[in-house]
C-alpha positions in Angstrom: -14.4 25.2 12.4 -14.8 28.8 13.1 -14.4 30.4 9.7 -17.9 31.2 8.3 -16.5 30.9 4.8 -15.2 27.4 5.3 -17.0 24.2 4.6 -18.8 22.8 7.7 -19.8 19.3 6.5 -17.4 16.4 7.1 -17.0 13.4 4.9 -15.1 10.0 5.1 -13.1 9.0 2.1 -12.1 5.4 2.2 -9.8 4.3 -0.6 -9.4 0.5 -1.1 -6.1 -0.4 -2.7 -6.0 -2.6 -5.8 -4.0 -5.8 -5.6 -0.3 -5.2 -6.1 -0.7 -1.4 -5.9 2.4 -0.9 -3.8 4.7 0.5 -6.5 2.0 2.8 -7.9 1.3 4.0 -4.4 4.9 4.9 -3.7 5.2 6.8 -7.0 2.0 8.8 -6.5 2.5 9.4 -2.7 4.2 12.9 -3.0 1.3 14.3 -5.1 -1.3 12.6 -2.8 0.3 14.1 0.3 0.5 17.5 -1.3 -3.3 17.5 -1.7 -3.8 16.5 1.9 -1.4 19.2 3.1 -3.5 21.7 1.1 -6.6 20.5 2.9 -4.9 20.7 6.2 -3.6 24.2 5.5 -7.2 25.3 4.8 -8.4 23.9 8.1 -10.4 21.2 6.3 -8.5 18.0 7.2 -9.5 16.2 10.4 -7.4 13.0 9.9 -5.7 11.0 7.1 -3.6 8.0 6.9 -2.9 4.5 5.4 -4.5 1.3 6.5 -1.8 -1.2 7.2 -2.5 -4.8 6.1 -1.1 -6.2 9.3 -1.6 -5.1 12.9 1.7 -3.9 14.4 3.6 -4.1 11.2 4.7 -0.8 9.6 3.1 -0.2 6.2 6.6 -0.2 4.5 7.0 -3.8 5.6 3.5 -5.3 5.6 1.8 -3.3 2.9 -1.3 -1.1 2.8 -4.9 -2.1 2.1 -6.1 1.5 1.6 -6.4 5.0 3.0 -8.8 6.8 5.4 -9.4 10.6 5.0 -11.9 12.7 7.0 -12.2 16.1 5.6 -14.6 19.0 5.2 -16.3 19.9 1.9 -19.3 22.0 0.8 -21.3 18.9 0.0 -21.2 15.2 -0.9 -20.6 16.0 -4.6 -17.6 18.2 -3.7 -16.1 15.4 -1.6 -16.7 12.9 -4.3 -15.1 15.1 -6.9 -12.1 15.8 -4.7 -11.7 12.0 -4.1 -12.0 11.2 -7.8 -9.1 13.7 -8.6 -6.8 12.0 -6.1 -3.4 11.0 -7.6 -3.9 7.5 -6.2 -7.0 7.2 -8.4 -5.2 8.4 -11.5 -2.3 6.0 -10.7 -4.6 3.0 -10.3 -3.7 2.6 -6.6 -7.4 2.5 -5.5 -9.6 -0.2 -6.9 -12.6 1.5 -5.2 -13.2 4.7 -3.3 -16.2 5.2 -0.9 -17.3 8.6 0.1 -19.9 9.3 2.8 -21.0 11.9 5.2 -19.5 11.9 8.7 -20.7 13.5 11.9 -17.9 14.1 14.4 -19.2 13.6 18.0 -16.1 13.0 20.1 -13.7 14.6 21.0 
């Protein structure tokens, strides 16, 4: 990150889906993606995506067990606050959300 005004600390946000959260996930997905697109537009998103329940099976067919997001924030509290405001949290998609610091090494 080259912008001196942008956050420089990376965090992993790991959302664990509640049992049977598929319909709520589908309904909240547009708002969830809009927040991720805003992070990406600000140069603060490294990677994000769902965690398929089955290897080699598309999430639409096999379901999703959660989500992984790696993004930059000012500090851990900021990352935790951002994660707590996720539409998937409000919709009850996530049973639990873990947030922890991440140190990118490669590439």
